C-alpha positions as CSV (number, residue, x, y, z in Angstrom):
1,M,153.6,-7.9,166.9
2,E,150.5,-6.3,165.4
3,K,148.4,-7.3,168.4
4,G,150.9,-5.8,170.8
5,N,150.9,-2.5,168.9
6,T,147.1,-2.4,168.9
7,S,146.8,-3.0,172.6
8,L,149.4,-0.4,173.3
9,A,147.6,2.1,171.1
10,R,144.3,1.4,172.9
11,T,146.0,1.8,176.3
12,R,147.4,5.2,175.2
13,S,144.0,6.2,173.9
14,E,142.2,5.3,177.2
15,Q,144.8,7.3,179.1
16,L,144.3,10.3,176.9
17,V,140.6,10.2,177.2
18,E,140.8,10.1,181.0
19,T,143.2,13.0,180.9
20,V,140.9,15.1,178.7
21,A,137.9,14.3,180.8
22,A,139.8,15.5,183.9
23,A,140.8,18.7,182.1
24,F,137.3,19.4,180.9
25,K,135.9,19.1,184.4
26,S,138.3,21.7,185.7
27,P,136.6,25.1,186.0
28,S,139.7,26.9,184.9
29,N,139.8,25.2,181.6
30,N,138.2,27.4,179.0
31,E,140.2,26.5,176.0
32,A,139.1,24.3,173.1
33,I,140.2,20.7,173.5
34,A,140.4,18.1,170.7
35,V,141.5,14.5,171.1
36,S,142.3,12.2,168.2
37,D,143.7,8.7,167.7
38,G,143.3,6.0,165.2
39,S,139.7,5.3,166.0
40,S,138.1,8.3,167.7
41,V,138.0,12.1,167.4
42,G,136.6,14.4,170.1
43,T,136.2,18.2,169.9
44,L,135.4,20.6,172.7
45,S,135.2,24.3,172.2
46,R,134.5,27.4,174.3
47,K,132.4,29.2,171.6
48,S,128.7,29.4,172.1
49,S,127.9,28.1,168.7
50,K,130.1,25.0,168.9
51,R,128.9,21.5,169.8
52,L,130.4,18.7,171.8
53,M,130.6,15.7,169.4
54,M,132.4,12.4,169.0
55,A,132.9,12.1,165.2
56,A,133.6,8.3,165.3
57,S,133.7,5.7,168.0
58,P,135.7,2.4,167.9
59,G,132.6,0.5,167.0
60,R,131.6,2.9,164.3
61,S,135.0,2.9,162.8
62,T,135.1,-0.9,162.5
63,S,131.6,-1.1,161.1
64,G,132.5,1.0,158.1
65,G,134.5,-1.8,156.6
66,N,138.1,-1.6,155.5
67,K,137.8,1.1,152.8
68,N,139.0,3.9,155.1
69,T,141.6,1.8,157.0
70,H,144.5,3.6,155.3
71,I,143.1,7.0,156.2
72,R,142.7,6.0,159.9
73,K,146.2,4.6,160.0
74,S,147.7,7.8,158.4
75,R,145.7,10.0,160.8
76,S,146.9,7.8,163.8
77,A,150.5,8.1,162.6
78,Q,150.4,11.9,162.1
79,M,148.7,12.9,165.3
80,K,151.1,14.2,168.0
81,F,150.1,14.4,171.6
82,D,151.6,16.5,174.4
83,L,150.2,15.6,177.8
84,D,151.4,19.0,179.2
85,D,149.2,20.7,176.5
86,V,146.3,18.5,177.5
87,S,146.6,19.5,181.2
88,S,146.7,23.2,180.3
89,G,143.7,23.0,178.0
90,A,145.5,23.5,174.7
91,A,144.5,21.8,171.5
92,L,145.8,18.4,170.7
93,S,144.8,17.8,167.1
94,R,146.3,19.3,164.0
95,A,144.9,19.3,160.5
96,S,146.8,17.3,157.9
97,S,146.4,16.4,154.3
98,A,145.2,13.0,155.3
99,S,142.6,14.5,157.6
100,L,141.5,16.8,154.8
101,G,140.8,13.8,152.6
102,F,139.0,12.2,155.5
103,S,136.6,15.2,155.8
104,F,136.0,15.0,152.1
105,S,135.0,11.3,152.3
106,F,132.5,12.2,155.1
107,T,130.6,14.7,152.9
108,G,127.3,13.2,152.1
109,F,128.4,9.6,152.2
110,N,129.4,7.8,155.4
111,M,128.0,10.0,158.2
112,P,124.4,9.8,159.3
113,P,122.3,13.0,158.7
114,D,122.3,14.0,162.4
115,D,126.1,13.9,162.5
116,I,126.4,15.9,159.3
117,A,124.2,18.6,160.7
118,D,126.0,19.0,164.0
119,S,129.6,18.1,163.1
120,K,132.6,20.2,162.1
121,P,135.6,18.4,160.6
122,F,138.2,20.5,162.5
123,S,138.4,22.4,165.7
124,D,139.4,26.1,165.5
125,D,142.8,25.1,166.9
126,D,143.4,22.8,164.0
127,I,143.9,25.8,161.8
128,P,147.6,26.6,161.4
129,E,148.5,30.0,162.6
130,D,148.7,32.5,159.8
131,L,152.1,34.0,159.7
132,E,150.7,37.2,158.4
133,A,148.0,37.4,161.0
134,G,150.4,37.6,164.0
135,T,149.2,36.8,167.5
136,R,145.4,36.8,168.1
137,K,144.3,39.6,170.4
138,P,141.0,40.0,172.4
139,K,138.2,40.9,170.0
140,F,136.5,44.2,170.3
141,Q,133.8,43.4,167.7
142,T,131.9,41.6,170.5
143,E,130.8,45.0,171.8
144,P,127.0,45.2,171.9
145,T,125.3,46.7,168.9
146,L,121.8,47.2,167.5
147,P,120.6,43.7,166.4
148,I,119.2,43.7,162.8
149,Y,117.1,40.9,161.3
150,L,117.3,40.9,157.5
151,K,114.5,39.5,155.5
152,F,113.8,39.5,151.7
153,T,110.9,37.9,150.0
154,D,110.3,37.4,146.2
155,V,113.0,40.0,145.4
156,T,113.3,40.8,141.7
157,Y,115.6,43.1,139.8
158,K,115.7,44.1,136.1
159,V,118.0,46.1,134.0
160,I,117.1,47.9,130.8
161,I,119.5,47.4,127.9
162,K,119.3,50.1,125.4
163,G,120.2,49.2,121.8
164,M,120.5,51.2,118.7
165,T,116.8,50.8,117.7
166,S,115.1,49.3,120.7
167,T,115.3,48.7,124.5
168,E,115.2,45.3,126.2
169,E,114.6,44.3,129.8
170,K,116.8,41.6,131.3
171,D,115.9,39.8,134.5
172,I,118.9,39.6,136.9
173,L,117.1,38.2,139.9
174,N,113.9,36.2,139.9
175,G,111.9,35.9,143.1
176,I,114.7,35.4,145.7
177,S,113.7,34.9,149.3
178,G,115.8,34.4,152.4
179,S,116.7,35.7,155.8
180,V,119.6,36.0,158.2
181,D,119.6,36.8,161.9
182,P,122.2,38.3,164.2
183,G,124.9,35.8,165.0
184,E,124.6,34.1,161.7
185,V,126.8,34.0,158.5
186,L,124.8,33.8,155.3
187,A,126.8,32.7,152.2
188,L,125.6,33.6,148.7
189,M,126.9,30.9,146.2
190,G,126.5,30.5,142.5
191,P,128.5,30.4,139.3
192,S,129.7,33.6,137.6
193,G,126.8,35.7,136.3
194,S,124.2,34.1,138.6
195,G,123.4,37.3,140.4
196,K,125.4,37.0,143.7
197,T,126.9,40.5,143.7
198,T,123.6,42.0,142.5
199,L,121.7,40.4,145.4
200,L,124.4,41.5,147.8
201,N,124.3,45.1,146.6
202,L,120.5,45.1,146.7
203,I,120.1,43.9,150.3
204,G,123.1,46.1,151.3
205,G,121.3,49.2,150.0
206,R,123.7,49.9,147.2
207,L,121.1,49.7,144.4
208,N,118.3,52.1,143.5
209,Q,115.3,50.8,145.4
210,T,112.8,52.0,142.8
211,T,113.9,49.3,140.4
212,V,113.6,46.5,142.9
213,G,110.5,44.3,143.3
214,G,109.5,42.3,146.3
215,S,109.9,42.9,150.0
216,L,113.1,43.9,151.7
217,T,113.0,44.7,155.5
218,Y,115.5,45.3,158.3
219,N,113.8,44.5,161.7
220,D,110.5,44.5,159.7
221,Q,111.2,48.1,158.6
222,P,112.1,49.4,155.1
223,Y,115.5,50.7,154.2
224,S,116.4,54.2,155.5
225,K,119.4,56.5,155.5
226,F,120.0,55.7,159.1
227,L,121.1,52.2,158.1
228,K,124.2,53.6,156.3
229,S,125.8,54.2,159.7
230,R,124.9,50.6,160.8
231,I,126.1,48.8,157.6
232,G,129.6,47.8,156.7
233,F,130.2,46.9,153.0
234,V,133.4,45.3,151.8
235,T,133.6,45.5,148.0
236,Q,135.3,42.8,145.9
237,D,138.0,45.2,144.7
238,D,140.3,46.5,147.4
239,V,139.6,50.3,147.0
240,L,142.3,51.9,149.1
241,F,144.7,54.8,148.8
242,P,148.1,53.2,147.8
243,H,150.4,55.8,149.4
244,L,148.8,55.7,152.8
245,T,150.0,53.3,155.5
246,V,147.7,50.7,157.1
247,K,147.6,52.7,160.3
248,E,146.8,56.0,158.5
249,T,144.1,54.3,156.5
250,L,142.3,52.9,159.5
251,T,142.8,56.1,161.6
252,Y,141.3,58.3,158.9
253,A,138.3,55.9,158.7
254,A,137.9,56.0,162.4
255,L,138.0,59.8,162.6
256,L,135.4,60.1,159.8
257,R,133.0,57.3,160.6
258,L,132.9,56.9,164.4
259,P,130.2,58.9,166.2
260,K,130.8,62.5,167.5
261,T,130.5,61.4,171.1
262,L,134.0,59.9,171.0
263,T,137.0,62.0,171.3
264,K,139.8,62.1,168.8
265,E,142.0,60.0,171.1
266,Q,139.3,57.4,171.6
267,K,138.8,57.1,167.8
268,Q,142.6,56.7,167.3
269,K,142.6,54.0,170.0
270,R,139.8,52.2,168.2
271,A,141.9,52.1,165.0
272,I,144.8,50.6,166.9
273,D,142.4,48.0,168.4
274,V,141.3,47.0,165.0
275,I,144.9,46.7,163.8
276,Y,145.7,44.3,166.6
277,E,142.5,42.4,166.2
278,L,143.2,41.8,162.5
279,G,146.8,40.9,163.1
280,L,148.1,43.9,161.2
281,E,150.5,45.2,163.8
282,R,153.5,43.9,161.9
283,C,152.6,46.0,158.8
284,Q,150.9,49.0,160.3
285,D,153.5,51.4,159.1
286,T,153.7,49.9,155.6
287,M,152.1,51.6,152.6
288,I,149.0,49.9,151.2
289,G,150.5,49.8,147.7
290,G,148.9,49.4,144.3
291,S,149.6,48.5,140.7
292,F,152.9,50.5,140.6
293,V,153.6,50.8,144.3
294,R,154.9,48.0,146.5
295,G,153.0,47.5,149.6
296,V,151.3,45.0,151.9
297,S,150.3,41.5,150.7
298,G,146.9,40.5,149.3
299,G,145.7,39.0,152.5
300,E,146.7,42.0,154.5
301,R,145.1,44.4,152.1
302,K,141.8,42.4,152.3
303,R,142.0,42.6,156.1
304,V,142.5,46.4,155.9
305,C,139.3,46.6,153.8
306,I,137.4,44.5,156.4
307,G,138.9,46.7,159.2
308,N,137.6,49.8,157.4
309,E,134.1,48.5,157.9
310,I,134.2,46.7,161.3
311,I,135.8,49.8,162.9
312,I,132.3,51.3,163.2
313,N,131.0,48.1,165.0
314,P,128.3,47.6,162.4
315,S,125.1,45.7,162.9
316,L,125.2,44.4,159.3
317,L,128.3,43.4,157.5
318,F,128.3,42.6,153.7
319,L,131.3,41.2,151.9
320,D,131.7,40.6,148.2
321,E,134.0,37.6,147.6
322,P,136.4,38.3,150.5
323,T,138.5,35.2,149.8
324,S,139.1,35.8,146.1
325,G,142.8,35.8,145.3
326,L,143.8,34.5,148.7
327,D,145.6,31.3,149.6
328,S,143.6,28.6,151.4
329,T,145.1,29.4,154.9
330,T,144.5,33.1,154.6
331,A,141.0,32.5,153.2
332,L,140.3,30.3,156.2
333,R,141.5,32.9,158.6
334,T,139.3,35.5,156.8
335,V,136.2,33.3,157.1
336,Q,137.0,32.5,160.7
337,L,137.2,36.3,161.4
338,L,133.7,36.7,159.9
339,Q,132.5,33.9,162.2
340,D,134.0,35.7,165.2
341,I,132.3,38.9,164.2
342,A,128.9,37.2,163.8
343,E,129.2,35.6,167.2
344,G,129.3,39.1,168.7
345,G,125.7,39.6,167.6
346,K,126.4,41.0,164.1
347,T,124.6,39.9,160.9
348,V,127.1,38.8,158.2
349,V,126.3,38.2,154.6
350,T,129.0,37.3,152.1
351,T,129.3,36.1,148.5
352,I,131.7,33.2,148.0
353,H,132.8,31.8,144.7
354,Q,134.3,28.4,145.3
355,P,135.1,27.8,149.0
356,S,137.1,24.8,150.2
357,S,135.4,22.1,152.3
358,R,136.6,23.7,155.5
359,L,135.2,27.1,154.6
360,F,131.9,25.7,153.5
361,H,131.3,24.1,156.9
362,K,131.8,27.4,158.7
363,F,128.7,29.0,157.1
364,D,125.4,29.0,159.0
365,K,123.0,29.6,156.1
366,L,123.4,29.2,152.3
367,I,121.7,30.7,149.3
368,L,122.5,28.9,146.0
369,L,121.7,30.9,142.8
370,G,121.6,29.8,139.2
371,K,120.9,32.2,136.4
372,G,119.2,34.6,138.8
373,S,116.9,32.0,140.3
374,L,116.9,30.5,143.8
375,L,118.0,26.8,143.8
376,Y,118.4,26.4,147.6
377,F,118.0,28.4,150.8
378,G,118.5,27.0,154.2
379,K,121.1,25.7,156.6
380,A,124.4,25.1,154.9
381,S,124.8,21.8,156.8
382,E,121.5,20.5,155.3
383,A,122.2,21.4,151.6
384,M,123.6,18.0,150.7
385,L,120.6,16.3,152.3
386,Y,118.2,18.4,150.4
387,F,119.8,17.7,147.0
388,S,120.0,14.0,147.9
389,S,116.3,14.1,148.6
390,I,115.5,15.3,145.1
391,G,117.7,12.6,143.6
392,C,121.0,14.5,143.1
393,D,123.8,12.6,144.8
394,P,127.5,12.8,144.1
395,L,128.9,9.6,142.6
396,I,132.4,10.3,143.9
397,A,133.8,12.0,147.0
398,M,134.0,15.7,146.4
399,N,133.9,19.1,148.0
400,P,130.2,20.0,148.7
401,A,130.8,23.4,147.3
402,E,132.0,22.0,144.0
403,F,129.0,19.7,143.9
404,L,126.6,22.6,144.4
405,L,128.3,24.8,141.8
406,D,128.2,21.9,139.3
407,L,124.5,21.6,139.8
408,A,124.0,25.4,139.5
409,N,125.8,25.3,136.2
410,G,123.6,22.4,135.0
411,N,126.6,20.0,135.0
412,I,125.6,16.6,136.2
413,N,128.8,14.7,135.4
414,D,129.7,12.5,138.4
415,V,126.2,13.2,139.8
416,S,123.3,10.8,139.8
417,V,120.4,11.8,137.5
418,P,117.0,12.0,139.3
419,S,114.5,9.6,138.0
420,E,111.9,12.4,137.3
421,L,114.5,14.2,135.2
422,D,115.5,11.0,133.4
423,D,111.9,10.2,132.6
424,K,111.4,13.7,131.3
425,V,114.4,13.5,129.0
426,Q,113.3,10.2,127.7
427,I,109.9,11.5,126.9
428,G,111.2,14.6,125.2
429,N,114.1,12.6,123.5
430,S,115.3,15.6,121.5
431,E,118.9,16.6,120.9
432,A,118.2,20.1,122.4
433,E,117.3,18.5,125.7
434,T,120.1,16.0,125.9
435,R,123.9,16.1,125.8
436,N,125.7,12.8,125.5
437,G,122.6,11.0,126.8
438,K,122.3,13.3,129.7
439,P,120.0,16.3,130.3
440,S,121.2,19.6,129.0
441,P,122.1,22.4,131.5
442,A,118.9,24.3,130.7
443,V,116.8,21.2,131.6
444,V,118.7,20.6,134.8
445,H,118.3,24.2,135.8
446,E,114.6,24.1,135.2
447,Y,114.3,20.9,137.2
448,L,116.2,22.4,140.2
449,V,114.1,25.6,140.2
450,E,110.9,23.6,140.1
451,A,112.0,21.2,142.8
452,Y,112.8,24.0,145.2
453,E,109.6,25.9,144.5
454,T,107.4,22.8,145.1
455,R,109.2,21.3,148.1
456,V,110.8,24.1,150.1
457,A,109.8,27.6,149.0
458,D,106.4,27.7,150.7
459,K,107.8,26.4,154.0
460,E,110.6,29.0,154.0
461,K,108.2,31.9,153.1
462,K,106.0,30.9,156.1
463,K,109.1,31.2,158.3
464,L,109.7,34.7,157.0
465,M,106.2,35.7,158.1
466,V,107.1,35.0,161.8
467,P,107.6,38.3,163.7
468,I,111.1,38.9,164.9
469,P,111.7,38.8,168.7
470,L,112.3,42.5,169.2
471,D,110.4,45.3,170.9
472,E,108.7,47.9,168.7
473,E,111.0,50.6,170.1
474,V,114.1,48.7,168.9
475,K,112.4,48.0,165.5
476,S,111.6,51.7,165.0
477,K,115.3,52.7,165.5
478,V,116.2,51.6,162.0
479,S,113.4,53.7,160.4
480,S,115.0,57.0,161.2
481,R,115.4,59.3,158.2
482,K,118.1,61.4,159.8
483,R,121.7,60.8,158.7
484,Q,124.3,60.4,161.4
485,W,127.6,62.0,160.5
486,G,130.7,61.0,162.4
487,A,132.3,64.5,162.4
488,S,131.2,68.1,161.8
489,W,131.7,69.7,158.4
490,W,134.9,71.5,159.5
491,E,136.3,68.3,161.0
492,Q,135.6,66.4,157.8
493,Y,137.3,69.1,155.8
494,T,140.4,69.2,157.9
495,I,140.7,65.4,158.0
496,L,140.2,65.1,154.2
497,F,142.7,67.9,153.6
498,C,145.4,66.2,155.6
499,R,144.6,62.9,154.0
500,G,144.9,64.5,150.5
501,I,148.2,66.0,151.3
502,K,149.7,62.7,152.5
503,E,148.3,60.7,149.6
504,R,149.5,63.0,146.8
505,R,152.8,64.3,148.0
506,H,154.5,61.4,146.3
507,D,153.0,62.3,143.0
508,Y,153.8,66.0,143.1
509,F,157.4,65.5,144.2
510,S,158.2,62.6,141.9
511,W,161.5,63.0,140.0
512,L,159.7,62.8,136.7
513,R,157.5,65.8,137.4
514,I,160.4,67.9,138.9
515,T,162.7,67.0,136.0
516,Q,160.0,67.9,133.4
517,V,159.5,71.4,134.9
518,L,163.2,72.2,135.6
519,S,164.4,71.0,132.3
520,T,161.8,73.1,130.5
521,A,162.8,76.1,132.6
522,I,166.5,75.6,131.8
523,I,165.9,75.3,128.1
524,L,163.8,78.5,128.1
525,G,166.5,80.3,130.1
526,L,169.1,79.3,127.6
527,L,167.1,80.2,124.6
528,W,166.2,83.7,126.0
529,W,169.5,84.1,127.8
530,K,169.7,87.8,129.0
531,S,167.3,89.0,126.4
532,D,167.1,92.8,126.0
533,S,163.7,94.5,125.9
534,S,165.1,97.9,124.9
535,S,164.9,97.1,121.2
536,P,161.8,96.2,119.3
537,K,163.2,92.8,118.3
538,G,164.1,92.0,121.9
539,L,160.7,93.2,123.0
540,Q,159.1,90.8,120.6
541,D,161.3,87.9,121.8
542,Q,160.4,88.6,125.4
543,A,156.7,88.8,124.5
544,G,157.0,85.3,123.0
545,L,158.6,84.0,126.2
546,L,155.7,85.5,128.3
547,F,153.2,83.9,126.0
548,F,154.9,80.5,126.3
549,I,154.8,80.8,130.1
550,A,151.1,81.5,130.0
551,V,150.5,78.5,127.7
552,F,152.7,76.1,129.6
553,W,151.1,76.9,133.0
554,G,147.7,76.6,131.3
555,F,148.3,73.2,129.7
556,F,150.1,71.6,132.6
557,P,147.5,72.1,135.4
558,V,144.6,71.2,133.0
559,F,146.0,67.8,132.1
560,T,146.9,67.1,135.7
561,A,143.5,68.1,137.2
562,I,141.6,65.9,134.6
563,F,142.6,62.8,136.6
564,T,141.4,64.1,140.0
565,F,137.9,62.8,140.1
566,P,138.0,59.9,137.5
567,Q,140.9,58.4,139.5
568,E,139.1,58.7,142.8
569,R,135.6,57.8,141.5
570,A,135.7,54.3,143.0
571,M,136.8,55.6,146.4
572,L,134.3,58.5,146.3
573,S,131.5,56.1,145.4
574,K,132.5,53.8,148.2
575,E,132.8,56.4,150.9
576,R,129.7,58.4,149.9
577,A,127.7,55.2,150.0
578,A,128.8,54.7,153.6
579,D,128.0,58.4,154.4
580,M,131.6,59.0,155.6
581,Y,131.5,62.7,154.8
582,R,129.5,65.4,153.0
583,L,130.3,65.9,149.3
584,S,130.9,69.6,149.8
585,A,133.6,68.9,152.5
586,Y,135.3,66.4,150.2
587,F,135.2,68.7,147.1
588,L,136.7,71.7,149.0
589,A,139.3,69.6,150.7
590,R,140.3,67.8,147.4
591,T,140.6,71.1,145.5
592,T,142.4,73.1,148.2
593,S,144.8,70.3,149.2
594,D,146.3,70.4,145.7
595,L,147.1,74.1,145.9
596,P,150.2,74.0,148.2
597,L,151.7,71.2,146.1
598,D,150.7,72.8,142.8
599,L,152.3,76.1,143.6
600,I,155.8,74.8,144.6
601,L,156.9,73.8,141.1
602,P,155.9,77.2,139.5
603,V,158.1,78.9,142.0
604,L,161.1,76.8,141.0
605,F,160.3,77.4,137.4
606,L,160.1,81.1,137.7
607,L,163.3,81.3,139.8
608,V,165.2,79.7,136.9
609,V,163.5,81.4,133.9
610,Y,163.0,84.9,135.3
611,F,166.6,85.7,136.0
612,M,168.2,83.7,133.2
613,A,165.9,85.5,130.6
614,G,166.8,88.9,132.0
615,L,163.2,90.1,132.8
616,R,162.7,93.1,135.0
617,I,165.0,92.7,138.0
618,S,162.8,94.1,140.7
619,A,160.9,92.7,143.6
620,A,157.5,94.0,142.6
621,P,157.5,92.8,139.0
622,F,158.8,89.4,140.1
623,F,156.2,88.7,142.7
624,L,153.4,90.1,140.5
625,T,154.5,87.7,137.7
626,M,154.4,84.9,140.2
627,L,150.9,85.9,141.4
628,T,149.7,86.1,137.8
629,V,151.0,82.6,137.1
630,F,149.4,81.3,140.3
631,L,146.1,82.8,139.2
632,C,146.4,81.1,135.7
633,I,147.2,77.8,137.4
634,V,144.2,77.9,139.6
635,A,141.9,78.8,136.8
636,A,143.3,76.1,134.5
637,Q,142.9,73.6,137.3
638,G,139.2,74.5,137.5
639,L,138.8,73.8,133.8
640,G,140.4,70.4,134.3
641,L,138.3,69.5,137.3
642,A,135.1,70.5,135.5
643,I,135.9,68.4,132.4
644,G,137.0,65.4,134.5
645,A,133.9,65.6,136.8
646,T,131.5,66.1,133.9
647,L,132.7,63.2,131.7
648,M,134.3,60.8,134.2
649,D,135.9,59.1,131.3
650,L,139.6,59.8,130.7
651,K,139.7,59.2,127.0
652,R,136.8,61.6,126.3
653,A,138.1,64.1,128.9
654,T,141.6,64.3,127.4
655,T,140.2,64.7,123.9
656,L,137.9,67.5,125.0
657,A,140.6,69.1,127.1
658,S,143.2,69.1,124.2
659,V,140.7,70.7,121.8
660,T,139.7,73.3,124.4
661,V,143.2,74.4,125.5
662,M,144.4,74.4,121.9
663,T,141.5,76.8,121.1
664,F,142.3,79.0,124.1
665,M,146.0,79.1,123.0
666,L,145.3,80.1,119.4
667,A,142.9,82.8,120.7
668,G,145.4,84.0,123.2
669,G,146.4,87.1,121.2
670,Y,149.8,86.1,120.1
671,F,149.3,84.2,116.8
672,V,146.2,86.0,115.5
673,K,146.0,89.8,116.0
674,K,142.7,90.4,114.3
675,V,140.1,87.8,115.2
676,P,136.8,87.8,113.2
677,V,133.9,89.4,115.2
678,F,131.7,86.2,115.2
679,V,134.4,84.2,117.1
680,S,136.0,87.0,119.0
681,W,134.1,86.0,122.2
682,I,136.4,82.9,122.5
683,R,139.3,85.2,123.3
684,Y,137.6,86.4,126.5
685,M,137.0,82.8,127.7
686,S,140.7,82.0,127.3
687,F,142.7,82.1,130.5
688,N,145.8,82.2,128.2
689,Y,144.7,85.5,126.8
690,H,144.1,87.1,130.2
691,T,147.3,85.7,131.7
692,Y,149.3,87.0,128.7
693,K,147.9,90.5,129.0
694,L,148.7,90.6,132.7
695,L,152.3,89.4,132.1
696,L,152.7,92.1,129.5
697,K,151.4,94.8,131.9
698,V,153.7,93.7,134.7
699,Q,156.8,93.9,132.5
700,Y,156.2,96.8,130.1
701,E,153.5,99.1,131.5
702,H,156.3,101.7,132.1
703,T,157.6,101.6,128.5
704,T,154.9,101.2,125.9
705,P,151.0,101.4,125.9
706,A,150.6,98.4,123.5
707,I,152.5,95.4,122.4
708,N,151.5,93.3,119.3
709,G,148.2,95.2,119.1
710,I,147.3,94.3,122.7
711,G,146.7,97.4,124.8
712,I,148.1,97.6,128.3
713,D,145.4,98.9,130.7
714,S,144.9,98.6,134.5
715,G,144.5,94.8,134.4
716,L,141.4,94.7,136.6
717,T,139.3,93.2,133.8
718,E,141.8,90.4,133.4
719,V,142.0,89.7,137.1
720,G,138.2,89.7,137.4
721,A,137.9,87.3,134.4
722,L,140.4,84.8,135.9
723,V,138.8,84.9,139.3
724,A,135.4,84.2,137.7
725,M,137.0,81.2,135.9
726,V,138.4,80.0,139.2
727,F,135.0,79.8,140.9
728,G,132.9,79.2,137.8
729,Y,134.7,76.0,136.6
730,R,134.8,74.6,140.2
731,L,131.1,75.2,140.6
732,L,130.5,73.3,137.4
733,A,132.7,70.5,138.7
734,Y,130.8,70.3,142.0
735,I,127.4,70.2,140.3
736,S,128.6,67.4,138.1
737,L,129.8,65.4,141.1
738,R,126.4,65.9,142.7
739,R,124.7,64.3,139.7
740,M,127.2,61.5,139.5
741,K,125.8,58.0,139.8
742,L,127.5,55.9,142.5
743,S,127.5,52.8,140.4
744,A,129.8,51.7,137.6
745,S,132.9,53.4,139.1
746,L,136.2,53.5,137.4
747,T,139.1,52.0,139.4
748,S,142.2,53.9,140.2
749,Q,144.3,51.2,138.4
750,E,142.4,51.9,135.1
751,A,142.8,55.6,135.6
752,E,146.5,55.2,136.2
753,G,146.8,53.3,133.0
754,E,145.3,56.2,131.0
755,Q,148.0,58.6,132.1
756,H,150.2,57.6,129.2
757,L,147.6,59.0,126.8
758,V,147.7,62.4,128.6
759,Q,151.5,62.5,128.5
760,E,151.5,62.0,124.7
761,T,148.8,64.7,124.3
762,F,150.7,67.1,126.4
763,S,153.9,66.5,124.4
764,Q,152.1,67.0,121.1
765,C,150.6,70.3,122.4
766,L,154.1,71.6,123.3
767,V,155.5,70.6,119.9
768,E,152.6,72.4,118.2
769,V,153.3,75.5,120.2
770,S,156.9,75.4,119.1
771,S,156.0,74.9,115.5
772,K,153.5,77.8,115.6
773,K,156.2,80.1,117.0
C-alpha cells in the first residue's frame, strides 16, 4: 500500500511540474508561482530582486537521512493544489506551522552556503492576507525619485553627562561603518542600549552634526537642509493627533509636504492613493485614537505613520522599530511594504529589535551592534556564514535573529565556543572572565569586535571608497542649502488653523468643561441673585462679583494654555525636523485657532451671570463687559503660552503659573487697598487688576468716581496694558519655541496624564479665593 501511495504521489508531482512549466512559458503569466510536494519546492516571482530556485530535489531530500522525514510528510499532507490556480498563474503554496519549522531547520545547518545566500523560505504569496490591510492596490511608491547612496565611515558619537561635581563623556557609538544603496533595505539590529536608534537618528540627520565624528555622506556629499524634503523618518512612537481621522491626517500631510507645483486636488488625490496602497480604505474615516480615545488598531496606526512619510515619495526612508507591538502577520506585512518601497528605487534603513525568521530573510543588508560597537556589516544572508567562520555556530536549530542577538549580548549558551576564545579563557583562568566555565559577556563582546576588525572591516571600508555610479550633476543636487517648502506661508497658516480647529473641538466642547463653566455661572447667579447697586452694601457685593469674574477668567485660560506646547512638543519636533512648515505659521495658527473656541464658553457664562445678578440691563454695558472679559482671556492665555513654552515641563509650569496668578489675584486691588511702594509695581503687571478696573468702569462710571479706593477713569490705560500683555507674552512664547531643542520631546500621553495636577491646582485656587472673600 505504501508503494502505491508513493508512486501516485510522484505521478501527481510530475503532472504538476509539467503544468507549472507550461504556465511559466506563457507570456501572459506574470504572477508568482510556487509548487510544493513532499520532496520538492519551486518558487517563481515577478519581482526583479527575486530568484528562481529549487529548494530541494528528490535526490537531495533522500540524502539528508530520515531526521526530517516527519517534516516532509507533514508538508506534503498540508499542501493543497488547485490546477485552475496553476493555469491562471496564481500561487500554489501556503505557509504552515510545519513549513515554518522547516525553514528554521534550514538556518545554518542543512543547506549549502550558495543556497542559503540565494534562497527565500517562502514566496510572497505564502503570506496570508492581512485582514486589516484589505486588497492590495497598485503601488505609487515606484514613481521615480532622486537616488541617494548613503555611506558612513568610522562614525562616533558621544554624550556629556553632567554630574553634581564633574562631567563625564560616554561613548554611544564607536567607529561604525556601513552603506546602503537605492533598492536595498538595511536592518540595524542589536540588544537594547546598543545604539541602534542613535545611529538611525544620526544618519537620518536628526542629531546635531557638530557632536558626530567620522564621515557621513549622501551621494558623496555632506548633509544639507535640502535633504529634509527627500527624507522620510518614522519614529518609534506613533506621534499622531488622536482626534483626526486617517484620511484627515494624510490629507493635511500631503497639503503641507508635497511640492507647490501640485494643485490642492492633486495633493488630496495623492493622499487617497496612499490610503489604498497601505490598505487603510476600510478605516479612513475612523479617528486615530490615543490613550483615552478609541481609534484604529496598532497595525493601522503604524501604517498611517509610514504613510505620512512615503506620501512625499522620499529618496531615503528611515524607520525606528516599525514592527514593535505588532503581531507576526502585521509585522510581516509591514516589512513586505518596506521591501516594495525599496524596489521602487528608494533607500530604506530600519531598526529591528527581534525579527522572526521570515522577517530576517527579507533584509538585504544587516548591521549588528553591541554596546555601541560594530559586530557585523554585510549581506543579511551571509551573517550566519560569517559567524560560523569565526567559530560561533548554533548548537540547536534557532531563529538566526535570536542567535545574533544572543551573541551581541555575550550569551553563548547553545552556541559553540571558538577555540581562540576558549584558549584565551583557559590562559586567563580568572572568575571575572568566566561564568560557569564559559567566557563572560565582556570577553565575548571583545572577541567579536576584534574578529570583525581583523577579518572584515578593512575589506568593507575599501568598498566604501568606490565612487558611486552617478553623474556629478545628480550628486550636486543633494548639496543645495535652500529649503523647499511645500506651501506658502499663508497656505501653511490656513491649513494648520483648520487642523487645529478639528483636533481641539472635542476638548473645548467636552461635557466636563461645559458643566464646569455653567455650574459656576449658575452658582454665582444664585448667590448674587438680583443684587442692587443703589445701596453701598449692594455696591460692595457687586464689586466682589466683578472681581471674581476677573479672577475666574484669568485662572481658567492660564491653566488651559499651559498644556498647549508641552502637549504638542513631540508633534512639533517631528514636523519641524521634516520641514513641514515655518514655526511662525504654526505659532500664529496654533494661538489663533484657540480663540473662536475659547470665546464661546465666556459668552454662555455671561449670559447666565449677567442677568441673574441684576447688573446694568443695557446693550452697551453688556457688550463692553463681554469685550473686557475677552481681552482678559486673551492676555491670560498669553501668560499660559509663555510659561508652557519656556519651561516645557508641566509640573514646573503649573507650579510657576499657580504662584504667578495667585500673586496677580492678591495684587488685583480687592483684598489690599494700600500696597507698599516697593511692591506696588506688581499691581500693574496683573491682568486681574486691569480687568477689574475696566469692569467697574463699565458698570458704575455714571454713579461714583471711585469704588474701594480704585478710581474710575477713561480706561485707556487699562486697555493699553492688556493689549501689551496680549502681544508681549506671545512674543516671549515664540522666542522660547525658537530656542527649543528638537530632541527629548514629551509625548502627548505624558502631557495628558499631568492634567489631573492642573485640575487640583485650579480647584485649590478657587477655594482660596472663596476663603479670602
